[in-house]
C-alpha positions, 0 to 999 in steps of 0.5 A: 284736420286739412283745415288746420294744417292749411292755416299752419301753412299760411301763418308760417309763410307770413313769417318764413322764407325758404332758401336752397343752399347746396341742394338743401332747402333752409327755412328762415324764421323772419322776426322784426328786429324790434321784437328781439328784446321780447325773446331776450326780456321773456327768455323765449327760445330763439331758434336756429335760422332765425333772422331778426330783420329790419322788416319795418325800417326801424333802423333806417331812421338812424343811418347817416351822419349826425352832428351836435355839441355838448360841454364845449365838445363836437360830436360827429356820428356815423351810422349804418346798418349792417347784418350780423351773422352769428359764428355760433349758430345759423343766426342773423340780426340786422344791427347799426355799427356806429363810428364817431370823432369828437374834438374839444373847443380848439378843435383837437381830436380827442378820438376818432374812430370814423376810419375804423373797420367794423371789426374794430373793437372801438367801432360801437355795434348796436344791440337792440330796440327797447320794448318802446321800439324807438330806443336802440341800445348800443354797448359802448367801450372806449380807449379808457377803462372807465369808458364803458357803458351803454348808449341809447339813441332815439330819433325824433322830428321826423328822423332829422334830430336824435337823442342820445344819452350814455348810461356808465357801466356801474360794474366796471371796476378800474383803479385809480390811475386808470380813471379818465373823464367820459367823452359821451354825456353821463346820464344827459340827453345830447341832440344830435342833427342829421346832416 
């Protein structure tokens, strides 16, 4: 029995971190952020005090300023990591915050969220890595009704370039007067370069 208890303590010590708050010891369950999708897809219970943490620096390769061109538009995308803290329950998740500026061929600004706060609804906030643990999914909602969907990002070339693709929200219903052309490439890969 003592052996089983000792093994259990050793296993838990690799995944947990204790902290003392107001005299109460709280044990955090540290889970690599790239494993978050496993919990969602397999409906695995996420316990209170869980922290999906970027222990393997998976988010680091995305951080920084990226530029690229697509369909006569210039894209500047700024990505930073932050820790989401749930207001509903004790849960933390390391995520990405994405701000962007898009200009047309005449350098007219189509949209610019670079100076927006992280709480602004037009600042994009990441969700999770896909099961390949390399592609990161971000919910996208823009100014127009039709500007909605998911962005998928993956870095390559030792983190110097990034593929970005937008899949529109097929369930979003907009009236004819609300139709607007997408500002991110639809179902087409765009390559961005890290600055």
